[in-house]
C-alpha positions as CSV (number, residue, x, y, z in Angstrom):
1,M,29.9,36.7,5.7
2,F,32.2,33.3,4.5
3,G,29.9,33.4,1.2
4,I,27.1,32.1,2.9
5,G,23.6,32.9,1.5
6,I,20.1,32.9,3.5
7,P,19.0,29.8,2.3
8,E,22.5,27.8,3.5
9,M,22.2,29.7,6.6
10,I,18.5,28.4,7.3
11,V,20.0,24.9,6.5
12,I,22.7,25.0,9.0
13,A,20.1,26.5,11.7
14,A,17.7,23.6,11.1
15,V,20.4,20.9,11.1
16,A,21.8,22.5,14.5
17,L,18.6,22.7,15.8
18,V,17.7,18.9,15.0
19,F,21.7,18.0,16.7
20,I,21.8,20.0,19.6
21,G,18.4,21.0,20.3
22,P,16.3,23.8,21.1
23,D,17.7,24.1,24.7
24,K,21.6,24.5,24.2
25,L,21.0,26.4,20.6
26,P,21.1,29.7,22.3
27,G,24.1,28.8,24.4
28,V,26.1,27.4,21.7
29,L,25.5,30.0,19.1
30,R,26.7,32.7,22.0
31,S,30.0,30.9,22.4
32,I,30.6,30.4,18.8
33,G,30.0,34.3,18.7
34,K,32.2,34.7,21.3
35,G,35.1,33.1,19.6
36,L,34.8,34.7,16.5
37,V,34.9,38.0,18.3
38,E,38.1,36.9,20.0
39,L,39.3,35.4,16.8
40,K,38.4,38.8,15.4
41,R,40.3,40.7,18.0
42,A,43.6,38.1,17.7
43,T,44.0,38.7,14.1
44,S,43.3,42.8,14.2
45,G,46.4,42.7,17.2
46,V,48.9,40.7,14.9
47,R,47.7,42.8,12.1
48,S,48.3,45.8,14.3
49,T,51.6,44.5,14.9
50,V,53.0,43.9,11.6
51,Q,52.3,47.2,10.5
52,D,54.0,48.7,13.5
53,E,57.0,46.7,12.8
54,M,57.0,47.7,9.3
55,Q,56.9,51.1,9.5
56,K,59.6,50.7,12.3
57,I,61.7,49.1,9.5
58,E,61.1,51.8,7.2
59,E,61.7,54.5,9.7
60,E,65.1,52.8,10.2
61,M,65.6,52.9,6.5
62,E,65.2,56.5,6.3
63,L,67.1,57.0,9.2
64,N,69.9,55.3,7.2
65,E,69.9,57.1,4.2
66,V,69.9,60.5,6.1
67,R,72.9,59.4,8.0
68,Q,74.8,58.2,4.9
69,E,73.6,61.5,3.1
70,A,74.9,63.6,6.2
71,E,78.4,61.8,6.3
72,D,78.9,62.7,2.6
73,F,77.7,65.9,3.3
74,Q,80.0,66.3,6.2
75,N,83.0,64.6,4.1
76,D,82.8,67.4,1.5
77,L,82.6,69.9,4.4
78,G,85.7,68.4,5.8
79,G,87.4,69.1,2.8
80,V,86.1,73.0,2.7
81,A,86.9,73.4,6.5
82,N,91.0,72.4,5.8
83,K,90.8,75.0,3.2
84,I,89.6,77.4,5.2
85,E,91.5,79.1,8.1
86,P,89.0,79.4,11.1
87,L,90.8,82.7,12.5
88,S,90.5,84.2,9.2
89,L,86.9,83.8,9.0
90,S,86.2,85.1,12.6
91,K,87.9,88.4,11.4
92,M,85.7,88.5,8.2
93,N,81.8,89.8,8.1
94,S,79.5,87.4,7.3
95,G,79.3,88.5,3.6
96,E,83.0,87.6,3.0
97,Q,82.8,84.6,5.2
98,F,79.8,83.5,2.7
99,E,82.3,84.1,-0.2
100,K,85.5,82.5,1.3
101,I,83.2,79.3,1.8
102,A,81.8,79.4,-1.3
103,D,85.5,79.7,-2.9
104,A,86.4,76.6,-1.2
105,F,83.4,74.5,-2.2
106,E,84.3,75.6,-5.6
107,K,87.7,74.5,-5.2
108,T,86.7,71.2,-4.0
109,A,84.3,70.4,-6.6
110,K,86.9,71.5,-9.4
111,N,89.4,69.1,-7.5
112,K,86.9,66.3,-7.7
113,S,85.7,66.7,-11.0
114,N,89.4,66.9,-12.6
115,K,90.6,64.2,-10.4
116,K,87.3,61.9,-11.8
117,L,88.1,63.3,-15.4
118,R,91.9,62.4,-15.1
119,E,90.4,58.6,-14.0
120,I,88.5,58.6,-16.9
121,E,91.1,59.5,-19.1
122,N,93.5,56.7,-17.7
123,S,90.6,54.2,-17.8
124,E,90.3,55.0,-21.7
125,I,93.9,55.0,-22.3
126,T,94.1,51.6,-20.5
127,K,91.0,50.5,-22.9
128,D,92.7,51.4,-26.1
129,S,96.0,49.9,-24.9
130,S,94.7,46.9,-24.0
131,S,92.4,46.9,-27.3
132,K,95.8,47.4,-29.6
133,S,97.4,44.3,-28.2
């Protein structure tokens, strides 16, 4: 405890006995003990409060990530939903519905990849023309 060994404790007890006196020493030691217990409770309370707040912050960060992923997924689904007629899906059985949805997803993915390829090609053309000048 505090890096104090037995010899140091004996010296401290002897000095306390001389200055405080044998009559008041038990009361003083009791007060010091109570103070240390209260200090320990206060530090554990602060520690638990900080841990709770950190956990809340982590949960909020995870929640924000999940929300962002859900929004991205919903945006992808929005593109698919526009390509499928709702009434035509209700007339199909579930297997046909899945095939139709999969086709729409595939078309959306192809359109996005084609768009990205065009953007890359345009940027390469722009880089080539600027490097030639």
